[in-house]
C-alpha positions as CSV (number, residue, x, y, z in Angstrom):
1,M,32.9,-69.3,-53.7
2,P,33.2,-71.9,-51.0
3,Q,30.0,-73.6,-50.0
4,R,28.8,-73.0,-46.4
5,P,28.4,-76.1,-44.2
6,K,24.9,-77.3,-43.8
7,H,23.3,-77.1,-40.4
8,S,22.4,-80.8,-40.2
9,P,22.0,-83.1,-37.3
10,L,25.0,-85.0,-36.0
11,R,23.7,-88.4,-35.0
12,P,23.2,-90.0,-32.5
13,S,23.4,-86.8,-30.3
14,W,21.1,-84.7,-32.6
15,R,23.3,-81.6,-32.2
16,C,23.9,-79.3,-35.1
17,R,27.1,-80.1,-37.0
18,V,27.9,-76.4,-37.4
19,C,26.8,-74.6,-34.3
20,G,26.7,-77.5,-31.8
21,I,23.3,-76.7,-30.3
22,R,20.3,-79.0,-30.3
23,W,19.1,-79.7,-33.8
24,P,17.1,-78.3,-35.4
25,C,18.9,-75.0,-34.8
26,S,17.6,-71.7,-36.0
27,A,19.5,-71.9,-39.2
28,A,18.2,-75.4,-39.9
29,K,14.6,-74.2,-39.2
30,L,15.0,-71.3,-41.7
31,R,16.4,-73.7,-44.3
32,L,13.6,-76.2,-43.8
33,L,10.9,-73.5,-44.0
34,G,12.4,-72.3,-47.3
35,E,12.6,-75.8,-48.7
36,Y,9.0,-76.7,-47.7
37,R,7.6,-73.2,-48.4
38,E,4.7,-74.5,-50.4
39,D,4.3,-77.8,-48.5
40,R,3.7,-77.4,-44.8
41,P,2.1,-80.9,-44.5
42,G,5.2,-82.3,-46.1
43,L,7.5,-80.4,-43.7
44,L,5.5,-81.7,-40.7
45,A,5.7,-85.3,-42.0
46,H,9.4,-84.9,-42.6
47,L,10.0,-83.5,-39.1
48,A,7.9,-86.3,-37.5
49,E,10.1,-88.9,-39.2
50,L,13.2,-87.1,-38.0
51,Q,11.7,-87.0,-34.5
52,E,11.2,-90.8,-34.5
53,A,14.8,-91.3,-35.5
54,A,16.0,-88.9,-32.8
55,E,13.9,-90.6,-30.2
56,A,15.5,-94.0,-31.2
57,D,19.0,-92.6,-31.2
58,L,18.7,-90.7,-27.9
59,T,17.1,-93.8,-26.2
60,T,20.0,-95.9,-27.4
61,L,22.6,-93.2,-26.4
62,N,21.0,-92.9,-22.9
63,P,19.6,-96.2,-21.9
64,G,17.5,-96.2,-18.8
65,V,16.9,-92.5,-18.9
66,A,13.4,-91.3,-19.6
67,S,13.5,-89.4,-22.9
68,P,11.9,-85.9,-23.0
69,D,9.0,-85.1,-25.3
70,L,10.7,-84.1,-28.5
71,T,7.5,-82.9,-30.2
72,P,8.0,-79.2,-29.4
73,R,11.7,-79.4,-30.6
74,F,11.0,-81.2,-33.9
75,V,7.4,-80.5,-34.9
76,G,5.9,-77.9,-32.6
77,W,7.8,-74.9,-34.0
78,A,6.6,-75.7,-37.6
79,E,2.9,-76.1,-37.0
80,A,0.6,-73.5,-38.5
81,R,-0.3,-70.7,-36.1
């Protein structure tokens, strides 16, 4: 059975390699929630690291353009409710 492509970020644009929308896409969020099912603090730390990398990449990709707050996109969706 062929392996499905992983919904991972394409850097430096931080778009999904599979569906092309802003990463993390819905499929990536579901995968991450499954991987970190028993470790929400670990998930949040991982997402914060990815957010820092995205901020650096997007700033380099778009010099002179104020970057948006990426917290809702990367960490906000995963915080406990």
